[in-house]
C-alpha positions as CSV (number, residue, x, y, z in Angstrom):
1,M,-0.1,10.0,26.9
2,T,-1.8,13.0,25.5
3,D,-0.1,15.8,27.5
4,T,3.5,16.7,27.2
5,Y,5.4,17.7,30.3
6,T,8.2,20.2,30.0
7,P,10.5,19.9,33.1
8,P,11.4,23.1,34.8
9,K,15.0,24.2,34.9
10,V,15.1,23.5,38.7
11,W,12.7,21.0,40.2
12,T,10.9,22.0,43.4
13,W,8.6,20.1,45.7
14,N,5.5,22.2,45.7
15,S,2.8,19.5,45.7
16,E,2.1,15.9,46.5
17,S,3.1,13.5,43.7
18,G,-0.4,11.9,43.6
19,G,-1.2,8.2,43.7
20,R,-1.8,5.8,46.6
21,F,1.4,6.6,48.5
22,A,1.5,10.3,47.9
23,S,1.1,11.2,51.6
24,I,4.3,9.4,52.6
25,N,6.5,10.5,49.7
26,R,8.9,13.4,50.3
27,P,12.3,14.5,49.0
28,I,14.0,14.7,52.4
29,A,15.1,12.1,54.9
30,G,15.1,12.0,58.7
31,P,12.4,11.4,61.3
32,T,9.1,13.3,61.3
33,H,8.2,12.5,64.9
34,D,9.7,11.0,68.1
35,K,8.7,7.4,68.7
36,E,10.7,4.7,70.4
37,L,10.4,1.2,69.1
38,P,9.3,-1.7,71.3
39,V,11.7,-4.4,72.2
40,G,10.7,-8.0,73.0
41,K,12.3,-11.0,74.6
42,H,14.4,-12.3,71.8
43,P,17.8,-11.1,70.6
44,L,16.4,-10.6,67.0
45,Q,13.9,-7.7,66.8
46,L,12.2,-7.2,63.4
47,Y,10.3,-4.1,62.5
48,S,8.4,-4.7,59.2
49,L,5.3,-5.1,57.1
50,A,4.4,-8.0,54.9
51,T,5.2,-6.4,51.6
52,P,7.4,-8.5,49.3
53,N,10.5,-6.9,50.8
54,G,9.3,-7.6,54.3
55,V,8.2,-11.2,53.6
56,K,11.8,-12.1,52.5
57,V,13.0,-11.7,56.0
58,T,10.2,-13.4,57.8
59,I,10.4,-16.4,55.4
60,M,14.2,-16.6,56.2
61,L,13.6,-16.5,60.0
62,E,10.9,-19.1,59.8
63,E,13.0,-21.3,57.6
64,L,15.9,-21.0,60.1
65,L,13.6,-22.1,62.9
66,A,12.3,-25.0,60.9
67,A,15.8,-26.1,60.2
68,G,16.5,-26.2,64.0
69,H,18.3,-22.9,64.5
70,K,16.8,-22.0,67.9
71,G,18.8,-18.8,68.0
72,A,16.7,-17.4,65.2
73,E,13.7,-16.9,67.5
74,Y,12.5,-13.4,67.0
75,D,9.9,-10.7,67.8
76,A,8.3,-9.1,64.8
77,W,6.7,-5.7,65.3
78,L,4.3,-4.2,62.8
79,I,5.3,-1.0,61.0
80,R,2.4,0.6,59.3
81,I,4.0,2.5,56.4
82,N,0.7,4.2,55.4
83,D,0.7,5.8,58.8
84,G,4.3,6.9,58.6
85,D,5.7,4.6,61.3
86,Q,8.9,4.3,59.3
87,F,9.6,8.0,59.9
88,G,9.6,7.6,63.7
89,S,12.9,8.5,65.4
90,G,13.4,4.9,66.7
91,F,13.0,3.4,63.3
92,V,15.2,6.0,61.5
93,E,17.9,5.1,64.0
94,I,17.9,1.6,62.6
95,N,17.3,2.5,59.0
96,P,18.1,6.1,58.0
97,N,16.5,5.2,54.6
98,S,13.1,4.8,56.4
99,K,12.1,1.6,54.5
100,I,11.0,-1.7,55.9
101,P,12.3,-4.2,56.9
102,A,14.7,-3.3,59.7
103,L,16.3,-5.7,62.1
104,M,18.3,-5.4,65.4
105,D,20.5,-8.2,66.6
106,R,21.0,-7.8,70.3
107,S,22.7,-11.2,70.8
108,G,26.3,-9.8,71.1
109,K,28.1,-7.3,73.2
110,E,27.2,-4.5,70.8
111,P,23.8,-4.4,69.1
112,V,23.9,-4.8,65.3
113,R,21.5,-2.8,63.2
114,L,20.5,-4.1,59.8
115,F,18.6,-2.6,56.9
116,E,18.0,-3.5,53.3
117,S,16.5,-6.9,52.8
118,G,19.5,-8.3,50.9
119,S,21.8,-7.3,53.7
120,I,19.6,-8.8,56.3
121,L,19.3,-12.1,54.4
122,T,23.1,-12.3,54.0
123,Y,23.7,-11.5,57.6
124,L,21.3,-14.1,58.9
125,A,22.7,-16.7,56.4
126,E,26.2,-16.1,57.6
127,K,25.3,-15.9,61.3
128,F,23.6,-19.3,61.2
129,G,25.5,-21.0,58.4
130,A,22.3,-21.8,56.4
131,F,20.8,-21.2,53.0
132,L,24.0,-19.8,51.6
133,P,26.6,-22.3,50.1
134,S,30.0,-22.0,51.6
135,E,31.9,-23.2,48.5
136,Q,32.3,-21.7,45.1
137,P,30.9,-21.5,42.5
138,K,27.5,-22.2,44.3
139,R,28.1,-19.3,46.7
140,A,28.8,-16.9,43.8
141,E,25.7,-18.1,41.9
142,T,23.6,-17.4,45.0
143,F,24.8,-13.9,45.2
144,N,24.3,-13.4,41.5
145,W,20.6,-14.0,41.8
146,L,20.3,-12.2,45.2
147,F,21.7,-9.1,43.6
148,W,19.8,-9.6,40.4
149,Q,16.7,-9.2,42.5
150,M,18.0,-6.0,44.1
151,G,18.5,-4.5,40.7
152,A,15.5,-5.9,38.9
153,A,12.6,-5.6,41.4
154,P,12.4,-1.8,41.4
155,Y,11.3,-2.0,37.7
156,L,8.6,-4.4,38.8
157,G,7.5,-2.5,41.9
158,G,8.3,1.2,41.6
159,G,8.1,1.0,37.8
160,F,5.3,-1.3,36.6
161,G,3.5,-1.6,39.9
162,H,3.3,2.2,40.4
163,F,2.1,3.1,37.0
164,Y,-0.2,0.2,36.5
165,A,-1.8,0.1,39.9
166,Y,-1.1,3.2,42.0
167,A,-0.5,6.2,39.8
168,P,-3.4,8.8,39.8
169,E,-3.9,8.2,36.0
170,K,-3.0,5.3,33.7
171,W,-0.5,6.5,31.2
172,E,0.3,4.3,28.1
173,Y,4.0,5.0,27.8
174,P,5.2,4.0,31.3
175,I,2.9,1.1,31.6
176,N,4.1,-0.3,28.3
177,R,7.7,0.4,29.0
178,F,7.7,-1.3,32.4
179,A,5.4,-4.2,31.3
180,M,8.0,-5.0,28.6
181,E,10.8,-5.0,31.2
182,V,8.9,-7.2,33.7
183,K,8.2,-9.7,31.0
184,R,11.8,-9.7,30.0
185,Q,12.7,-10.4,33.7
186,L,10.2,-13.2,33.9
187,D,11.9,-14.7,30.8
188,V,15.3,-14.4,32.4
189,L,14.0,-16.4,35.4
190,D,12.1,-18.9,33.2
191,R,15.2,-19.7,31.2
192,R,17.3,-20.1,34.4
193,L,14.7,-22.4,36.0
194,A,14.3,-24.5,32.9
195,D,17.4,-26.5,34.0
196,N,17.6,-25.7,37.7
197,E,15.3,-26.6,40.5
198,Y,16.2,-23.4,42.3
199,L,17.9,-20.2,41.3
200,A,21.3,-21.1,42.5
201,G,21.0,-24.7,41.3
202,E,19.7,-27.7,43.3
203,D,19.8,-26.0,46.6
204,Y,17.1,-23.7,48.1
205,T,18.9,-20.5,49.2
206,I,18.5,-16.9,50.2
207,A,18.3,-16.0,46.5
208,D,15.0,-17.9,46.2
209,M,13.8,-16.2,49.4
210,A,14.6,-12.8,47.9
211,V,13.1,-13.4,44.4
212,W,10.0,-15.4,45.3
213,P,8.0,-12.7,47.2
214,W,8.2,-10.5,44.1
215,Y,8.2,-12.7,41.1
216,G,6.6,-15.8,42.7
217,G,3.9,-13.4,44.0
218,L,3.4,-12.0,40.6
219,V,2.8,-15.3,38.9
220,K,0.6,-16.5,41.8
221,G,-1.6,-13.5,41.1
222,W,-0.9,-11.6,44.4
223,L,0.7,-8.4,42.9
224,Y,-1.1,-5.5,41.3
225,E,-3.9,-7.8,39.9
226,A,-1.7,-7.9,36.8
227,A,-1.3,-11.7,36.2
228,E,-3.6,-11.7,33.2
229,F,-2.3,-8.5,31.8
230,L,1.3,-9.9,31.8
231,S,0.2,-13.4,30.7
232,V,2.2,-14.9,33.6
233,H,0.9,-18.4,32.7
234,E,3.4,-18.4,29.8
235,Y,6.3,-18.8,32.2
236,K,6.0,-22.5,33.1
237,N,9.2,-22.9,34.9
238,V,8.7,-19.8,37.1
239,N,5.2,-21.1,37.9
240,R,6.6,-24.5,38.9
241,W,9.2,-22.9,41.1
242,A,6.7,-20.5,42.6
243,D,4.3,-23.3,43.5
244,A,7.0,-25.5,45.1
245,I,8.2,-22.7,47.3
246,H,4.7,-21.7,48.3
247,E,4.1,-25.3,49.6
248,R,6.9,-24.9,52.2
249,P,5.4,-24.6,55.7
250,A,7.9,-22.0,56.7
251,V,7.0,-19.9,53.7
252,K,3.3,-20.0,54.6
253,R,4.1,-18.8,58.1
254,G,6.5,-16.2,56.9
255,R,3.9,-14.7,54.6
256,M,1.5,-14.2,57.6
257,V,3.9,-12.3,59.9
258,N,3.3,-8.5,60.0
259,R,0.5,-8.9,57.5
260,A,-2.2,-6.3,58.1
261,F,-4.3,-6.6,54.9
262,G,-6.2,-9.2,53.0
263,D,-8.1,-12.2,54.6
264,P,-7.9,-11.9,58.4
265,A,-7.2,-15.6,58.6
266,T,-3.8,-14.9,56.8
267,Q,-2.8,-12.1,59.2
268,L,-0.5,-12.2,62.1
269,H,0.2,-8.6,63.0
270,E,2.9,-9.3,65.5
271,R,4.9,-12.5,66.1
272,H,6.7,-13.2,69.4
273,D,6.5,-17.0,69.7
274,A,5.9,-20.0,67.4
275,S,2.6,-20.5,69.3
276,D,1.3,-17.3,67.9
277,F,0.5,-19.1,64.6
278,E,-1.8,-21.5,66.6
279,T,-4.1,-18.8,67.7
280,S,-7.6,-19.3,66.3
281,T,-8.7,-16.9,63.6
282,Q,-11.5,-15.6,65.9
283,D,-9.1,-14.9,68.7
284,K,-6.7,-13.3,66.4
285,I,-9.2,-11.0,64.9
286,A,-10.5,-10.0,68.4
287,D,-7.0,-9.4,69.8
288,Q,-5.9,-7.3,66.8
289,A,-9.2,-5.3,66.8
290,A,-8.4,-4.3,70.4
291,E,-5.0,-2.8,69.4
């Protein structure tokens, strides 16, 4: 960095921060407009986008259905964050933090709102008794890695991802600082996975579903076009784990739901029934173009 910034005594918001997401960043909370959310036929109503955080939940729901939990049928509605859908009044009622994903469970007497992906994964795991060990120490180990992801991923996304891919200029210090941290995190995972098939041990759990969209996506080359820069090939155990999870049919379906970018053949903007995945690519493109 060539210029030195001297912070003012009191920070004020007098201009956009710059970068790809500048238009939706602001220092205040609350809705910006009135907009009710749609409600489909299933008790579980998901409002999301297929970012790594959103994919965690759609993978979980598809895995539950694949395991025979019919009560996990869901409607998935697309929230276009670049258009500010997350600031609509209906969305803010579910998640006052205005971040995807958000989920409503209408299966009981009183609707249950859920926000924060880790909270949603835990709720669904406990509701259906799946992908979360019931006995210790496996249960604790699952939560160890689930919460590791909650604390670690902001350094990958908001830290490295922002300064490497989205900031208006590429500055040496933050890129180097966060690249170092992301590589340290990959080493943490690689050491864990050297002697364990999955993060919590021999069982596939919500910890894997939380970590994989971020760190699996990174080593698969899907995040920030940074695989070569970070030499992700060095982390052999993470790559083995990432490939194994990617081969799961439910994971492949989960990655498609609420996806509105990339290859049209990988996109399913909304999901209301399992048969939605069977729609031909041509029909899918035509239907979504008419939205």
